[in-house]
C-alpha positions in Angstrom: 0.0 0.0 0.1 1.5 3.3 -0.9 2.4 5.8 2.0 0.6 8.9 2.3 1.3 12.0 4.4 -1.3 14.0 6.4 -0.1 18.1 5.9 -1.4 20.1 8.5 -2.5 23.1 6.9 -1.0 25.5 9.2 2.1 23.5 10.0 5.4 25.5 10.0 7.1 25.4 6.9 10.3 24.8 8.4 9.1 21.5 10.0 7.2 20.3 7.3 10.8 21.0 5.0 12.4 19.1 7.8 9.9 16.1 7.7 10.4 16.0 3.7 14.4 16.4 4.0 14.3 13.3 6.3 11.6 11.1 4.4 13.6 11.9 1.0 16.9 10.8 2.5 15.3 7.4 4.1 13.8 6.7 0.7 17.3 7.0 -1.0 18.7 4.6 1.4 20.3 7.3 3.7 19.1 8.1 7.2 19.7 11.7 7.7 18.8 14.0 10.5 18.2 17.8 9.8 17.1 20.3 12.2 17.0 23.7 10.9 15.8 25.7 13.6 18.3 24.3 15.9 21.2 25.2 13.4 20.1 28.9 13.5 20.0 28.9 17.1 23.5 27.3 17.3 24.7 29.5 14.7 23.2 33.0 16.4 25.1 31.8 19.9 28.3 30.8 18.1 28.4 34.3 16.5 27.5 36.5 19.6 30.3 34.4 21.4 32.6 35.7 19.0 31.6 39.2 18.8 33.1 41.7 21.0 29.9 44.2 20.6 26.2 44.0 21.0 24.6 43.1 17.9 21.0 44.2 16.4 18.8 41.8 14.5 20.1 43.2 10.8 23.8 42.9 12.0 22.9 39.1 13.1 21.0 38.3 10.0 23.8 40.0 7.3 26.4 38.0 9.2 24.8 35.1 9.2 23.6 35.1 5.8 20.1 34.6 6.8 17.1 37.1 6.4 15.6 38.8 9.4 12.4 37.0 9.3 14.4 33.5 9.5 16.0 34.7 12.7 13.6 36.6 14.6 11.7 34.1 16.5 14.9 32.0 17.4 16.3 35.5 18.5 13.2 36.2 20.7 13.5 32.5 22.0 16.6 32.6 23.0 16.3 35.8 24.9 13.0 34.5 26.8 15.2 31.5 27.8 18.0 33.2 29.0 20.7 32.8 26.7 20.6 36.3 25.1 20.3 39.8 26.6 18.6 42.6 24.8 19.3 46.3 25.1 18.0 48.9 22.7 17.3 46.1 20.1 21.1 44.9 20.4 21.9 41.3 21.8 24.7 39.7 23.5 24.7 36.4 25.0 24.4 36.0 28.7 26.3 34.0 31.3 23.6 31.3 31.1 26.1 28.9 28.6 28.8 29.7 31.3 26.5 28.3 34.1 25.4 25.2 32.4 29.3 24.2 31.8 30.0 24.5 35.1 27.0 22.6 36.3 28.6 19.7 34.4 29.2 17.3 37.4 32.8 15.8 36.4 33.9 19.5 35.7 32.0 20.8 38.9 33.8 18.1 41.0 37.2 18.4 39.6 37.0 22.2 40.4 35.7 21.8 43.9 38.4 19.2 44.7 40.8 21.5 42.8 40.6 25.1 44.4 41.5 24.8 48.0 44.9 23.1 46.8 45.2 25.5 44.1 45.1 28.4 46.7 47.6 26.7 48.8 49.7 26.2 45.6 49.4 30.0 44.8 50.3 31.2 48.4 53.3 28.8 48.8 54.7 30.0 45.4 53.4 33.3 45.1 52.3 32.9 41.5 48.9 32.4 39.8 47.8 29.1 39.1 45.0 27.9 36.6 43.6 24.3 35.6 42.8 23.3 32.2 41.0 20.5 30.3 40.6 19.8 26.5 37.5 20.5 25.0 36.6 20.0 21.1 40.0 21.0 19.4 41.2 23.7 22.1 42.0 24.2 25.9 39.8 26.0 28.4 40.3 27.4 31.6 38.2 25.9 34.3 39.5 27.1 37.6 42.1 30.0 38.0 43.9 31.6 41.3 45.7 35.0 41.6 48.9 35.2 43.0 48.9 36.9 46.2 51.4 39.5 45.3 50.3 43.2 44.7 50.2 42.2 41.0 49.3 38.8 39.3 49.5 37.3 36.1 47.0 34.4 35.2 44.4 33.3 32.8 40.5 34.2 33.5 38.3 31.2 33.7 36.5 30.1 30.3 39.8 31.6 28.5 40.4 29.2 25.5 44.2 28.6 24.7 46.0 26.5 21.7 46.6 22.8 22.1 49.5 22.7 20.0 52.2 25.5 21.2 51.2 25.7 25.1 52.6 23.8 28.0 49.0 22.9 29.0 48.3 21.5 25.4 51.4 19.4 25.4 50.7 17.8 28.8 46.9 17.0 27.8 48.1 15.3 24.8 50.8 13.5 26.2 48.8 11.6 28.8 46.6 9.9 26.4 47.0 6.8 23.9 48.0 7.5 20.3 44.4 6.9 18.7 43.3 9.7 21.1 45.7 12.1 21.0 45.5 11.7 16.9 41.5 12.4 17.3 42.6 15.5 19.3 45.2 16.8 16.8 42.8 16.3 14.0 40.1 18.3 15.9 42.7 21.0 16.7 41.2 24.7 16.2 43.7 27.2 15.6 43.7 30.1 17.7 44.1 34.2 17.4 48.1 34.8 17.0 48.7 31.1 17.0 52.1 30.1 15.7 52.8 27.7 13.0 54.1 24.5 14.6 56.0 21.7 12.7 54.1 18.6 13.0 57.1 16.4 13.6 58.4 18.9 16.3 55.5 18.9 18.1 55.3 15.0 18.3 58.8 15.2 19.3 57.7 17.6 22.2 54.7 15.6 23.3 57.1 12.6 23.5 59.7 14.7 25.7 56.5 15.8 27.9 55.2 12.1 28.1 58.6 10.7 29.5 59.4 14.0 31.7 55.7 13.7 33.2 55.5 17.6 32.9 56.0 20.5 30.6 58.5 23.3 31.4 58.6 26.0 28.4 59.0 29.4 27.6 55.5 31.0 26.7 55.4 31.4 23.3 52.5 34.0 23.8 53.8 36.4 26.5 57.8 37.3 26.8 59.4 36.7 30.1 56.7 34.0 31.2 58.0 30.5 32.0 55.0 27.8 31.8 54.8 24.9 34.0 52.2 22.2 33.6 51.8 18.7 35.5 49.0 16.3 34.8 45.7 15.9 37.1 44.7 12.2 36.7 41.8 10.3 37.7 40.3 6.7 37.9 42.3 4.1 35.7 44.9 7.0 35.5 42.5 8.6 33.0 43.7 12.1 32.0 41.6 14.7 33.4 42.9 18.2 33.3 46.5 20.3 33.3 47.7 22.1 36.4 49.7 24.9 35.2 51.8 28.0 36.7 52.8 30.7 34.3 55.6 31.5 36.3 57.1 35.4 36.4 60.4 36.2 38.3 60.6 39.3 40.5 63.7 41.3 40.2 63.7 43.4 42.9 64.8 42.6 46.7 61.8 40.5 47.4 62.8 37.2 47.2 60.2 34.5 46.4 60.6 30.9 45.4 62.9 30.2 42.4 61.1 28.4 39.5 62.9 25.0 40.3 61.0 25.4 43.7 58.0 26.3 42.2 58.2 23.6 40.1 58.5 21.0 43.0 55.5 22.2 44.4 53.3 22.2 41.4 54.6 18.6 41.0 53.6 17.7 44.6 50.0 19.5 44.2 49.3 17.7 41.2 50.2 14.4 42.2 48.0 14.9 45.3 45.0 16.0 43.6 45.7 12.8 41.1 45.0 10.7 44.3 41.9 12.2 45.3 40.5 12.1 41.8 41.1 8.4 42.1 44.6 7.8 40.2 46.2 5.0 41.8 49.8 5.4 40.4 50.5 9.1 39.5 53.3 10.7 41.8 54.3 7.4 43.7 
């Protein structure tokens, strides 16, 4: 018996188009799923996440290559759900995505466990410290503690850094099996200002980091900073995060712990965190 479709006269045209696309693909032997409305919503969120200023509906439509009518209802819905904030017909992201990310149980557990020890690390070394994880081809800062000094150099929570030319990136790559490392490198997203990396050289650096168990390298972004990074492992010695200190040296009469002394403390704290997160071998 031939299949018939019941079309609701007032049905949303996009929904009908979506069903038709899925049916056509299925008839062709290829099961494909399309969600045009969801695509539009994600496009809007991604665009605003990269914008340094608020955008009007017209600006959003032009930059996405869509009509105002196409995106109007989506923008209104995102605002009503709390993802966007409107001001004089201009829109920007709210902090809701940030809140959702921090409500993620594994990250919340890791951060809540790490923060007291990161404060100890900052106080003992007189340096700032931050915790990073791998996410979708990049490295993201999920926790940060400032140095108790009058000034501090550190990365903000939520900041994205490169996977291939940072100490934390090297550590996050090093404590993985070859297949997972390959997937991470294939997904690598270049960051603004990122320098070219020779692939063979990168693999040598990763191997050296894996052999040493940590990374110590001069920053490729800021002159005068030496980055220290150690892994934080979990159950079954699964890689969770990198604990980092961007070391800056005082040159006045105030005597702070040296780079070598700070490295010992970072190693100690990272080993302690690993054991608290379930690792049975790291630091032993």
